[in-house]
LUMVEX-475418 format. One record per residue: y, z, x of N, C-alpha, C in turn. Coordinates in nm, 4 decimals. Atoms other than C-alpha are relative to their C-alpha. Example, Ala and Ser with C-alpha at 12.3 -4.5 7.8 and 13.67 -1.06 7.14 Angstrom:
LUMVEX-475418
(rec (-0.1190; 0.0000; 0.0890); (-0.4500; 0.7800; 1.2300); (0.1200; 0.0000; 0.0900))
(rec (-0.1190; -0.0060; -0.0820); (-0.1060; 0.7140; 1.3670); (0.1090; 0.0730; -0.0770))
***
This chain:
LUMVEX-475418
(rec (-0.0447; 0.1791; 0.0353); (-10.7329; -0.5985; -6.3308); (0.0426; 0.0006; 0.1236))
(rec (-0.0296; 0.0443; -0.1620); (-10.7413; -0.7135; -5.9915); (0.0248; -0.1234; 0.0472))
(rec (-0.1268; 0.1634; 0.0338); (-10.5067; -0.9963; -5.9236); (0.0156; -0.0403; 0.1323))
(rec (0.0213; 0.0437; -0.1363); (-10.4992; -1.1758; -5.6006); (0.1507; 0.0054; 0.0416))
(rec (-0.1728; 0.0159; -0.0219); (-10.1701; -1.1462; -5.4175); (-0.0262; -0.0451; 0.1264))
(rec (0.0714; 0.0499; -0.1555); (-10.1718; -1.3182; -5.1102); (0.0852; 0.0863; 0.1078))
(rec (-0.0932; -0.1306; -0.0802); (-10.0393; -1.0901; -4.7594); (0.1007; 0.0680; 0.0174))
(rec (-0.1020; -0.0336; 0.0860); (-9.7329; -1.1327; -4.8432); (0.0649; 0.0744; -0.0556))
(rec (-0.0150; -0.0914; 0.1701); (-9.7254; -0.9904; -5.1893); (-0.0287; 0.1649; 0.0901))
(rec (0.0386; -0.1699; -0.0112); (-9.9373; -0.6756; -5.0447); (0.0971; 0.0775; 0.1051))
(rec (-0.1610; -0.1024; -0.1906); (-9.6216; -0.6139; -4.7020); (0.0581; -0.0205; -0.0826))
(rec (-0.0515; 0.0105; 0.0467); (-9.4150; -0.6801; -4.9085); (0.0135; 0.1514; -0.1386))
(rec (0.0888; -0.0884; 0.0712); (-9.6238; -0.4231; -5.1953); (0.0986; 0.1433; 0.0556))
(rec (0.0439; -0.1333; -0.0857); (-9.6678; -0.1588; -4.8764); (0.1027; 0.0349; 0.0474))
(rec (-0.0934; -0.0246; -0.0743); (-9.3134; -0.1943; -4.7589); (0.0961; 0.0696; -0.1538))
(rec (-0.0731; -0.0597; 0.0258); (-9.1090; -0.0970; -5.0374); (-0.1048; 0.1203; -0.1081))
(rec (0.0508; -0.1453; 0.0659); (-9.3736; 0.1874; -5.1856); (0.0716; 0.0782; 0.1271))
(rec (-0.0523; -0.1283; -0.1064); (-9.2958; 0.3817; -4.8563); (0.1262; -0.0553; 0.0000))
(rec (-0.1609; -0.0285; 0.0258); (-8.8981; 0.3036; -4.8975); (0.0404; 0.0475; -0.0824))
(rec (0.0230; -0.0291; 0.0522); (-8.9776; 0.4311; -5.2123); (-0.0101; 0.1869; 0.0234))
(rec (0.0424; -0.1330; -0.0412); (-9.1832; 0.7251; -5.0487); (0.1517; 0.1569; 0.0674))
(rec (-0.1106; -0.0577; -0.0500); (-8.8910; 0.7828; -4.8247); (0.1309; 0.0741; -0.0444))
(rec (-0.0941; -0.0972; 0.0715); (-8.6545; 0.8209; -5.0197); (0.0319; 0.1226; -0.1039))
(rec (0.0039; -0.1106; 0.0620); (-8.7465; 1.0261; -5.2163); (-0.0813; 0.1284; 0.0206))
(rec (0.1251; -0.0918; -0.0572); (-8.8953; 1.2313; -5.0236); (0.1483; 0.1050; 0.0608))
(rec (-0.0949; -0.0938; -0.0491); (-8.5511; 1.2727; -4.8315); (0.1304; -0.0317; -0.0947))
(rec (-0.1320; -0.0554; 0.1033); (-8.2559; 1.2506; -5.1244); (-0.0302; 0.0721; -0.1343))
(rec (0.0216; -0.1118; 0.1661); (-8.4435; 1.4260; -5.4261); (-0.0740; 0.1608; 0.1088))
(rec (0.0843; -0.0839; -0.0582); (-8.6953; 1.7101; -5.1842); (-0.0913; -0.0688; -0.0565))
(rec (0.1609; 0.0250; 0.1215); (-9.0328; 1.5820; -5.3606); (-0.0705; -0.0150; 0.0939))
(rec (0.0662; -0.0202; -0.0692); (-9.3188; 1.7563; -5.2509); (-0.1037; -0.0500; -0.1397))
(rec (0.2065; 0.0330; 0.0635); (-9.7164; 1.6698; -5.3890); (-0.0928; 0.0589; 0.0648))
(rec (0.1098; -0.0980; 0.0354); (-9.9618; 1.8893; -5.4382); (-0.1221; -0.0942; 0.0130))
(rec (0.1283; 0.0617; 0.1045); (-10.3628; 1.7737; -5.4995); (-0.0044; -0.0598; 0.0285))
(rec (-0.0246; 0.1438; 0.0135); (-10.3105; 1.4425; -5.3964); (-0.2334; 0.0128; 0.0165))
(rec (0.1134; 0.0520; -0.0164); (-10.6900; 1.4924; -5.2752); (-0.1044; 0.0823; -0.1096))
(rec (0.0995; 0.0066; 0.1491); (-10.8174; 1.5750; -5.6379); (0.0007; -0.1184; -0.0901))
(rec (-0.0200; 0.1484; 0.1457); (-10.7123; 1.1696; -5.7665); (-0.1238; -0.0346; 0.0650))
(rec (0.1063; 0.0413; -0.0367); (-11.1014; 1.0154; -5.6929); (0.0766; -0.1502; 0.0438))
(rec (-0.0677; 0.1509; -0.1048); (-11.0473; 0.7230; -5.4735); (-0.1434; -0.0530; -0.0163))
(rec (0.1242; 0.0383; -0.1043); (-11.4058; 0.6134; -5.4842); (-0.0010; -0.1488; -0.1846))
(rec (0.0635; 0.1058; 0.1358); (-11.3479; 0.3292; -5.8111); (-0.0200; 0.0357; -0.1905))
(rec (0.0112; -0.0818; 0.1648); (-11.3790; 0.6331; -6.1185); (0.1571; -0.0505; 0.0101))
(rec (-0.1909; -0.0259; 0.0705); (-11.1103; 0.5473; -6.3858); (0.0659; 0.1210; -0.0609))
(rec (-0.0190; -0.1310; -0.0227); (-10.8379; 0.7370; -6.4066); (0.1344; -0.0153; -0.1005))
(rec (-0.1603; 0.0013; 0.0804); (-10.4886; 0.8100; -6.6388); (0.0461; 0.1139; 0.0065))
(rec (-0.1101; -0.0891; -0.0187); (-10.2542; 0.9291; -6.5124); (0.0942; -0.0382; -0.1411))
(rec (0.0228; 0.0382; 0.1066); (-10.0530; 1.0563; -6.7975); (0.1964; 0.1057; -0.0049))
(rec (-0.1463; -0.1490; -0.0452); (-9.5912; 1.1893; -6.6815); (-0.0053; 0.0366; -0.1123))
(rec (-0.0562; -0.0957; 0.1251); (-9.3503; 1.3536; -6.9666); (0.0810; -0.1118; 0.0292))
(rec (-0.0748; 0.1362; -0.0192); (-9.1638; 1.0472; -6.8797); (0.1923; 0.0937; -0.0559))
(rec (-0.1159; -0.0080; -0.0238); (-8.8457; 1.2507; -6.7875); (0.1036; -0.0502; 0.0164))
(rec (-0.0137; 0.1305; -0.0426); (-8.7276; 0.9899; -6.6414); (-0.0297; -0.1323; 0.0139))
(rec (0.0142; 0.1198; -0.1130); (-8.6886; 0.6371; -6.5029); (-0.1195; 0.0211; 0.0789))
(rec (0.0417; -0.0323; -0.1616); (-8.8235; 0.7551; -6.1984); (-0.1502; 0.0292; 0.0533))
(rec (0.1356; -0.0123; -0.0410); (-9.1644; 0.8364; -6.2752); (-0.0970; -0.1144; -0.0443))
(rec (0.1049; 0.0867; -0.0756); (-9.3430; 0.5207; -6.2447); (0.0364; 0.0005; 0.1558))
(rec (0.0604; 0.0736; -0.1344); (-9.2110; 0.4614; -5.9258); (-0.0011; 0.1417; 0.0795))
(rec (0.0424; -0.1181; 0.0363); (-9.2679; 0.8071; -5.8509); (-0.1803; 0.0113; 0.0901))
(rec (0.1410; 0.0090; -0.0159); (-9.5909; 0.7983; -5.9212); (-0.1140; -0.1416; 0.1069))
(rec (-0.0469; 0.1145; -0.0792); (-9.6391; 0.4363; -5.7525); (0.0376; -0.0135; 0.1327))
(rec (0.0013; -0.0109; -0.1134); (-9.5087; 0.5479; -5.4397); (-0.1632; 0.1063; 0.0858))
(rec (0.0822; -0.1780; -0.0570); (-9.7497; 0.8684; -5.3812); (-0.1457; -0.0277; -0.0369))
(rec (0.1458; -0.0064; 0.0247); (-10.0222; 0.8055; -5.5418); (-0.1102; -0.1069; 0.0796))
(rec (0.0753; 0.1131; -0.0047); (-10.1452; 0.4943; -5.3969); (-0.0815; -0.0559; -0.0026))
(rec (0.2371; 0.0695; 0.0293); (-10.4163; 0.3539; -5.6145); (0.1109; -0.1054; -0.0642))
(rec (-0.0409; 0.0781; 0.1282); (-10.3042; 0.0406; -5.8405); (-0.0070; -0.0022; -0.0988))
(rec (-0.0059; -0.0376; 0.1670); (-10.1384; 0.1161; -6.0997); (0.0748; -0.0895; -0.1352))
(rec (-0.0756; 0.1222; 0.1049); (-10.0280; -0.0491; -6.4256); (0.0744; 0.1371; -0.0934))
(rec (-0.0488; -0.0581; 0.0982); (-9.7919; 0.1213; -6.6743); (0.1075; -0.0805; -0.0937))
(rec (-0.0521; 0.0834; 0.1091); (-9.6848; 0.0572; -6.9840); (0.1816; 0.0736; -0.0007))
(rec (-0.1737; 0.0320; -0.0246); (-9.3572; 0.0193; -7.0542); (0.0878; -0.0912; -0.1327))
(rec (-0.0472; 0.0232; 0.1010); (-9.1788; 0.0225; -7.4119); (0.0379; -0.2686; 0.0008))
(rec (0.0075; 0.1348; -0.0291); (-9.1183; -0.3827; -7.4530); (0.1977; -0.0057; -0.0429))
(rec (-0.1449; -0.0008; 0.0394); (-8.7425; -0.3411; -7.5918); (0.0002; 0.0247; 0.1292))
(rec (-0.0955; -0.0434; -0.1957); (-8.6426; -0.1617; -7.2004); (-0.0660; -0.1325; 0.0356))
(rec (0.0163; 0.0446; -0.2237); (-8.8007; -0.3871; -7.0165); (0.0382; -0.2111; -0.0535))
(rec (-0.1674; 0.1488; -0.0222); (-8.4964; -0.7085; -7.1749); (0.0409; 0.0724; 0.0289))
(rec (-0.1577; -0.1271; -0.0709); (-8.2823; -0.4280; -7.1042); (-0.0114; -0.1290; 0.1252))
(rec (-0.0372; 0.1001; -0.1039); (-8.0874; -0.7091; -6.8411); (0.0117; 0.0632; 0.1152))
(rec (-0.0074; -0.0344; -0.1795); (-8.0366; -0.4779; -6.5468); (-0.1337; 0.0208; 0.0371))
(rec (0.1701; 0.0182; -0.1114); (-8.4075; -0.4144; -6.5476); (-0.0982; -0.0003; -0.0546))
(rec (0.0567; 0.1637; 0.0373); (-8.5594; -0.7161; -6.6724); (-0.0988; -0.0870; 0.1169))
(rec (0.0366; -0.0217; -0.2407); (-8.6341; -0.8071; -6.2467); (-0.0834; 0.0144; -0.0129))
(rec (0.1430; -0.0533; -0.0478); (-8.8697; -0.5156; -6.2576); (-0.0437; 0.0308; -0.0645))
(rec (0.1321; 0.0017; 0.0609); (-9.0663; -0.5315; -6.5172); (-0.0815; -0.1444; -0.0068))
(rec (0.0732; 0.1245; -0.0219); (-9.1592; -0.8717; -6.4996); (-0.1156; -0.0235; 0.1258))
(rec (0.0989; 0.0294; -0.0453); (-9.4566; -0.7922; -6.2813); (-0.1064; 0.0075; 0.0792))
(rec (0.1310; 0.0017; 0.0452); (-9.8357; -0.7563; -6.2566); (-0.0201; 0.1789; 0.0557))
(rec (-0.0080; -0.1673; -0.0198); (-9.7208; -0.3187; -6.2396); (0.0082; 0.0013; -0.1316))
(rec (-0.0926; -0.0740; 0.1684); (-9.5841; -0.2830; -6.6484); (-0.0603; -0.1586; -0.0001))
(rec (0.0388; 0.0635; 0.1667); (-9.7862; -0.4319; -6.8946); (0.0724; 0.0391; -0.1376))
(rec (-0.0254; -0.0757; 0.0788); (-9.5550; -0.3660; -7.2163); (-0.0670; -0.0775; -0.1044))
(rec (0.0340; -0.0651; 0.1397); (-9.6320; -0.2699; -7.5271); (0.1157; -0.0198; -0.1000))
(rec (-0.0970; -0.0138; 0.1234); (-9.4961; -0.2793; -7.9096); (-0.0705; 0.1246; -0.0368))
(rec (0.1192; -0.1587; 0.0610); (-9.5281; 0.0776; -7.9730); (0.0622; 0.0771; -0.1238))
***
């Protein structure tokens, strides 16, 4: 999926991603190993996480530096507290 985003949207996305990365490193002490193994040449890639928490998506988004799409249960995406974060180009709502 390649959608056209404006310069400001791209800048905002990079800024928020960097803030998440700093937060995860400083507060949660996350260390990432093996990023050199992720193909950067446009090949298709499926990344699967174990969903130990709702932090999985933001961690992958911040550290992998890929144009990710996250599958989200449609019922979860309608929770009032989460809804503002679920209606964007990064998430795809599905019915399980």
